[in-house]
VOBA-1610 file (N, C-alpha, C; in pm, whole numbers, padded with zeros to 5 digits, always signed):
BEGIN
Unk-12185-03434-08875Unk-12309-03538-08844Unk-12353-03379-08721Unk-12267-03367-08620Unk-12358-03247-08557Unk-12375-03142-08644Unk-12297-03116-08750Unk-12312-02980-08838Unk-12459-02999-08885Unk-12504-03149-08966Unk-12599-03173-09016Unk-12755-03141-08900Unk-12715-03206-08828Unk-12803-03208-08725Unk-12872-03048-08676Unk-12770-02978-08687Unk-12866-02805-08640Unk-12918-02763-08712Unk-12852-02824-08840Unk-12903-02742-09017Unk-13064-02800-09052Unk-13073-02931-08964Unk-13211-02967-08945Unk-13253-02959-08871Unk-13277-02903-08792Unk-13304-02825-08705Unk-13336-02673-08717Unk-13291-02596-08763Unk-13309-02474-08832Unk-13410-02484-08923Unk-13334-02554-08990Unk-13444-02555-09145Unk-13621-02615-09056Unk-13599-02692-08956Unk-13678-02700-08893Unk-13806-02641-08858Unk-13689-02549-08789Unk-13791-02470-08731Unk-13853-02342-08804Unk-13774-02316-08904Unk-13790-02188-08956Unk-13905-02256-09067Unk-13951-02382-09108Unk-14058-02418-09175Unk-14211-02438-09086Unk-14138-02433-08903Unk-14229-02415-08865Unk-14350-02306-08806Unk-14194-02201-08843Unk-14277-02015-08838Unk-14322-02000-08900Unk-14274-02042-09063Unk-14329-02008-09155Unk-14492-02067-09156Unk-14515-02190-09133Unk-14658-02238-09075Unk-14736-02157-09008Unk-14679-02103-08871Unk-14736-02084-08784Unk-14796-01942-08837Unk-14746-01866-08893Unk-14752-01736-08989Unk-14831-01705-09095Unk-14856-01846-09186Unk-15024-01848-09257Unk-15095-01867-09198Unk-15075-01977-09056Unk-15242-02020-09032Unk-15248-01889-08938Unk-15176-01821-08890Unk-15186-01687-08801Unk-15308-01585-08936Unk-15233-01587-09094Unk-15315-01464-09178Unk-15394-01553-09175Unk-15375-01651-09189Unk-15498-01778-09277Unk-15653-01689-09175Unk-15639-01711-09043Unk-15732-01683-08943Unk-15781-01574-08935Unk-15661-01456-08926Unk-15675-01301-08948Unk-15773-01267-09092Unk-15746-01341-09183Unk-15843-01311-09275Unk-15994-01288-09310Unk-16003-01446-09229Unk-16140-01513-09236Unk-16214-01373-09142Unk-16110-01322-09057Unk-16238-01222-08965Unk-16274-01115-09093Unk-16408-01062-08992Unk-16492-00953-09126Unk-16428-00867-09009Unk-16405-00692-09060Unk-16393-00639-08990Unk-16473-00484-09056Unk-16552-00423-08997Unk-16618-00313-09028Unk-16593-00181-08999Unk-16621-00105-09144Unk-16588-00002-09134Unk-16710+00133-09135Unk-16668+00212-09092Unk-16780+00335-09069Unk-16769+00450-09182Unk-16851+00507-09232Unk-16810+00612-09316Unk-16903+00752-09245Unk-16848+00821-09183Unk-16957+00968-09270Unk-16919+01017-09248Unk-17000+01120-09379Unk-16957+01252-09409Unk-17086+01350-09363Unk-17075+01405-09358Unk-17087+01549-09357Unk-17121+01645-09438Unk-17268+01690-09481Unk-17276+01747-09642Unk-17336+01911-09535Unk-17260+01984-09599Unk-17304+02099-09473Unk-17391+02175-09568Unk-17506+02242-09502Unk-17654+02316-09571Unk-17572+02402-09707Unk-17581+02376-09768Unk-17620+02500-09924Unk-17811+02549-09949Unk-17755+02693-09949Unk-17867+02791-09967Unk-17756+02907-10072Unk-17825+02929-10182Unk-17745+03022-10270Unk-17907+03072-10348Unk-17865+03166-10412Unk-17998+03297-10434Unk-17925+03341-10600Unk-17955+03352-10729Unk-17901+03376-10774Unk-18007+03468-10894Unk-17988+03572-10925Unk-18036+03667-11047Unk-17975+03706-11137Unk-18110+03684-11272Unk-18022+03686-11383Unk-18079+03873-11477Unk-18075+03962-11355Unk-18076+04051-11326Unk-17988+04149-11276Unk-17879+04073-11185Unk-17806+04152-11135Unk-17647+04065-11104Unk-17534+04116-11146Unk-17448+04051-11058Unk-17334+03980-10975Unk-17455+04065-10885Unk-17452+04093-10744Unk-17546+04080-10688Unk-17639+04025-10537Unk-17755+04057-10497Unk-17799+04190-10553Unk-17756+04262-10571Unk-17845+04399-10562Unk-17895+04434-10750Unk-18025+04487-10679Unk-18090+04584-10825Unk-18110+04713-10773Unk-18095+04767-10939Unk-18086+04956-10922Unk-18232+04978-10990Unk-18319+05005-10961Unk-18464+05088-11042Unk-18463+05163-11094Unk-18510+05186-11170Unk-18503+05353-11233Unk-18635+05339-11378Unk-18731+05406-11291Unk-18861+05455-11331Unk-18868+05611-11334Unk-18975+05621-11452Unk-18966+05759-11491Unk-19179+05760-11539Unk-19267+05908-11469Unk-19361+05916-11468Unk-19309+06018-11577Unk-19418+06009-11719Unk-19336+06061-11821Unk-19486+06130-11790Unk-19439+06298-11825Unk-19482+06461-11928Unk-19566+06405-12034Unk-19684+06413-11988Unk-19815+06371-12143Unk-19812+06474-12246Unk-19790+06628-12166Unk-19755+06746-12248Unk-19575+06709-12343Unk-19538+06691-12271Unk-19374+06693-12406Unk-19388+06506-12445Unk-19491+06445-12458Unk-19534+06266-12471Unk-19619+06351-12602Unk-19730+06421-12602Unk-19771+06504-12722Unk-19721+06510-12827Unk-19657+06618-12770Unk-19515+06726-12855Unk-19423+06643-12878Unk-19426+06578-12839Unk-19262+06455-12884Unk-19135+06588-12841Unk-19166+06630-12748Unk-19038+06666-12730Unk-18977+06587-12594Unk-19070+06502-12558Unk-18940+06376-12458Unk-18836+06364-12480Unk-18812+06385-12341Unk-18638+06323-12357Unk-18618+06217-12378Unk-18481+06177-12387Unk-18343+06077-12418Unk-18384+05982-12256Unk-18417+05844-12312Unk-18383+05804-12153Unk-18202+05754-12108Unk-18219+05770-12022Unk-18039+05752-11998Unk-17980+05648-11989Unk-18096+05548-11921Unk-18093+05383-11855Unk-18125+05272-11942Unk-18058+05174-11945Unk-18143+05039-12090Unk-18234+04988-11993Unk-18249+04958-11853Unk-18377+04959-11765Unk-18438+05045-11724Unk-18475+05093-11765Unk-18546+05216-11741Unk-18697+05161-11788Unk-18868+05214-11679Unk-18924+05137-11701Unk-19025+05286-11681Unk-19152+05300-11731Unk-19229+05380-11742Unk-19288+05366-11604Unk-19332+05492-11451Unk-19439+05482-11411Unk-19571+05499-11428Unk-19659+05398-11420Unk-19808+05413-11466Unk-19914+05343-11417Unk-20012+05350-11395Unk-20101+05294-11221Unk-20188+05178-11320Unk-20159+05070-11216Unk-20105+04914-11218Unk-20054+04839-11373Unk-19975+04895-11372Unk-19810+04845-11423Unk-19783+04739-11334Unk-19715+04633-11440Unk-19600+04515-11345Unk-19470+04550-11445Unk-19360+04555-11365Unk-19221+04525-11465Unk-19167+04444-11383Unk-19132+04389-11531Unk-19030+04205-11540Unk-18968+04281-11480Unk-18816+04248-11346Unk-18672+04276-11318Unk-18643+04144-11462Unk-18688+04029-11390Unk-18611+03892-11480Unk-18657+03779-11419Unk-18539+03715-11333Unk-18588+03560-11282Unk-18466+03560-11132Unk-18571+03469-11110Unk-18437+03421-10927Unk-18459+03302-10957Unk-18294+03210-10925Unk-18324+03062-10909Unk-18258+02997-10809Unk-18288+03009-10710Unk-18311+02919-10563Unk-18178+02752-10560Unk-18084+02747-10541Unk-18021+02637-10501Unk-18033+02600-10333Unk-18087+02493-10338Unk-18105+02460-10144Unk-18159+02283-10155Unk-18009+02256-10083Unk-18032+02136-09986Unk-18130+02067-09885Unk-18159+02170-09811Unk-18262+02185-09743Unk-18373+02117-09768Unk-18405+02031-09664Unk-18560+01966-09626Unk-18630+02101-09559Unk-18549+02181-09498Unk-18666+02281-09410Unk-18739+02358-09482Unk-18777+02511-09414Unk-18828+02585-09566Unk-18685+02695-09485Unk-18700+02808-09595Unk-18605+02931-09554Unk-18686+03050-09631Unk-18631+03118-09599Unk-18674+03333-09586Unk-18582+03383-09727Unk-18683+03398-09847Unk-18564+03551-09885Unk-18599+03637-09883Unk-18573+03723-09844Unk-18570+03869-09752Unk-18529+03951-09891Unk-18571+04121-09918Unk-18566+04193-10018Unk-18595+04380-09994Unk-18445+04359-09965Unk-18444+04528-09866Unk-18432+04579-09913Unk-18610+04719-09921Unk-18584+04844-10043Unk-18510+04871-09968Unk-18379+05053-10040Unk-18305+05124-09933Unk-18475+05268-09946Unk-18556+05238-09990Unk-18667+05406-09962Unk-18780+05338-09901Unk-18790+05197-09823Unk-18875+05154-09818Unk-19024+05078-09854Unk-19008+05051-09983Unk-19083+04980-10064Unk-19189+05077-10178Unk-19125+05176-10192Unk-19123+05256-10277Unk-19047+05353-10341Unk-19012+05362-10499Unk-18997+05493-10618Unk-19017+05612-10539Unk-18867+05679-10509Unk-18915+05825-10495Unk-18825+05927-10665Unk-18836+06039-10557Unk-18771+06116-10672Unk-18612+06167-10643Unk-18532+06128-10632Unk-18406+06187-10559Unk-18409+06361-10562Unk-18476+06425-10685Unk-18434+06564-10744Unk-18523+06596-10604Unk-18676+06578-10521Unk-18712+06616-10513Unk-18760+06523-10293Unk-18702+06502-10256Unk-18672+06431-10148Unk-18819+06456-10070Unk-18874+06595-10060Unk-18956+06534-09999Unk-19134+06529-10031Unk-19144+06549-10197Unk-19234+06505-10275Unk-19250+06342-10207Unk-19409+06363-10316Unk-19455+06205-10298Unk-19363+06124-10421Unk-19392+05969-10326Unk-19342+05891-10345Unk-19391+05752-10446Unk-19326+05679-10419Unk-19501+05585-10569Unk-19442+05381-10445Unk-19533+05370-10442Unk-19526+05255-10333Unk-19539+05171-10472Unk-19509+05046-10414Unk-19526+04951-10519Unk-19485+04771-10409Unk-19572+04707-10476Unk-19543+04579-10464Unk-19393+04476-10521Unk-19361+04411-10429Unk-19249+04314-10509Unk-19292+04187-10560Unk-19362+04084-10650Unk-19315+03945-10687Unk-19164+03915-10703Unk-19273+03835-10597Unk-19118+03662-10634Unk-19190+03526-10642Unk-19177+03491-10778Unk-19283+03371-10776Unk-19381+03369-10814Unk-19459+03309-10733Unk-19593+03304-10731Unk-19713+03379-10580Unk-19592+03448-10517Unk-19603+03549-10423Unk-19596+03689-10431Unk-19641+03754-10346Unk-19644+03884-10382Unk-19657+03926-10240Unk-19569+04062-10218Unk-19579+04125-10068Unk-19515+04229-10111Unk-19629+04323-10017Unk-19602+04457-09999Unk-19439+04503-09880Unk-19382+04588-09879Unk-19324+04638-09821Unk-19299+04668-09664Unk-19289+04526-09520Unk-19331+04588-09437Unk-19182+04635-09347Unk-19148+04793-09241Unk-19028+04807-09244Unk-18903+04803-09343Unk-18911+04842-09500Unk-18859+04848-09549Unk-18825+04705-09633Unk-18867+04586-09600Unk-18849+04471-09617Unk-18967+04373-09725Unk-18917+04280-09824Unk-19014+04276-09893Unk-18997+04121-09792Unk-19128+04016-09813Unk-19047+03919-09745Unk-19146+03771-09822Unk-19080+03685-09816Unk-19110+03546-09843Unk-19094+03427-09818Unk-19153+03354-09844Unk-19108+03199-09800Unk-19086+03092-09893Unk-18985+02966-09886Unk-18992+02877-09976Unk-18941+02762-09924Unk-18931+02658-09960Unk-18874+02518-09876Unk-18860+02454-10019Unk-18764+02331-09907Unk-18746+02215-09947Unk-18624+02234-10061Unk-18571+02108-10092Unk-18444+02078-10196Unk-18494+02141-10348Unk-18407+02254-10355Unk-18434+02300-10560Unk-18264+02266-10575Unk-18237+02259-10731Unk-18161+02299-10801Unk-18104+02365-10889Unk-18062+02390-10962Unk-18000+02442-11074Unk-18123+02419-11188Unk-18171+02345-11169Unk-18232+02343-11302Unk-18355+02310-11272Unk-18418+02343-11177Unk-18501+02378-11122Unk-18609+02483-11133Unk-18718+02457-11160Unk-18810+02628-11183Unk-18744+02729-11173Unk-18724+02857-11224Unk-18709+02987-11167Unk-18837+03062-11087Unk-18791+03186-11049Unk-18861+03259-11035Unk-18909+03399-11044Unk-19006+03439-11106Unk-19071+03576-11153Unk-19028+03715-11016Unk-18949+03772-11102Unk-18928+03907-10993Unk-19028+04009-11092Unk-19017+04097-11017Unk-19151+04205-11042Unk-19191+04267-11063Unk-19211+04393-11031Unk-19253+04524-10912Unk-19438+04472-10997Unk-19437+04545-10901Unk-19622+04589-10915Unk-19655+04706-10895Unk-19737+04845-11012Unk-19781+04952-10914Unk-19878+04961-10925Unk-19918+04972-10737Unk-20103+05012-10729Unk-20119+05202-10851Unk-20151+05283-10714Unk-20166+05406-10830Unk-20074+05512-10818Unk-20091+05585-10859Unk-19926+05665-10867Unk-20023+05786-10797Unk-19954+05857-10733Unk-19993+05954-10697Unk-20045+06123-10808Unk-20106+06173-10799Unk-20177+06220-10873Unk-20041+06394-10875Unk-19941+06430-10743Unk-19887+06465-10653Unk-19724+06470-10707Unk-19721+06269-10792Unk-19610+06292-10864Unk-19570+06318-11001Unk-19501+06477-10959Unk-19448+06471-11093Unk-19362+06400-11226Unk-19326+06457-11296Unk-19284+06385-11430Unk-19135+06439-11424Unk-19087+06233-11391Unk-18911+06238-11365Unk-18893+06135-11328Unk-18776+06148-11315Unk-18700+05961-11220Unk-18709+05984-11104Unk-18731+05838-11071Unk-18781+05765-10993Unk-18703+05632-10899Unk-18646+05641-10803Unk-18577+05542-10769Unk-18551+05483-10702Unk-18501+05305-10666Unk-18477+05256-10516Unk-18386+05157-10550Unk-18370+05078-10448Unk-18225+05038-10484Unk-18282+04892-10425Unk-18266+04807-10471Unk-18269+04664-10348Unk-18209+04523-10316Unk-18161+04489-10267Unk-18094+04375-10235Unk-18165+04229-10212Unk-18123+04160-10237Unk-18162+03997-10244Unk-18058+03931-10090Unk-18097+03875-10050Unk-18092+03773-09936Unk-18151+03647-09907Unk-18105+03578-09879Unk-18166+03439-09842Unk-18118+03342-09722Unk-18183+03296-09645Unk-18103+03276-09514Unk-18282+03163-09445Unk-18148+03082-09419Unk-18187+02907-09307Unk-18348+02990-09251Unk-18420+02892-09214Unk-18524+02929-09078Unk-18465+02850-08959
//
């Protein structure tokens, strides 16, 4: 009988331990737990150009020789993106697309190797041809060799693109016929 007595006590203690564990679990399950998840979204600001594989654009313009044009002896052009330089001309370079998750404003700076003018590389001492740069609805002259534009707010790759173009004012009479070039580098930064 003593063996049965101890078996019953042992089984009873197991049942009590199991019941106490179940009760503890049911009490813990009824407590609410708050989990706070914090995610950091880094600022994203990107500029892509449909007329350049990187952030630079090489400009190749030419002042035509009116005598050669009239006689039909004008030389053939070497660059596919060449444009004729003439008074009041607008030369479309292409479109720029901005992607931003910033609410604030940001700057698009375009750096000109020639300080905002087209120059004949063979005639460095000769007259250069100044131009203005259009970015979307804004038109700017170079200050210190930089065209500056301001934009703001969120935009996606499906947002409207910005037209990029050169606006040539007057062509100096001393500009000889031939090639005139410049190189532009585009950069975007948060303000």
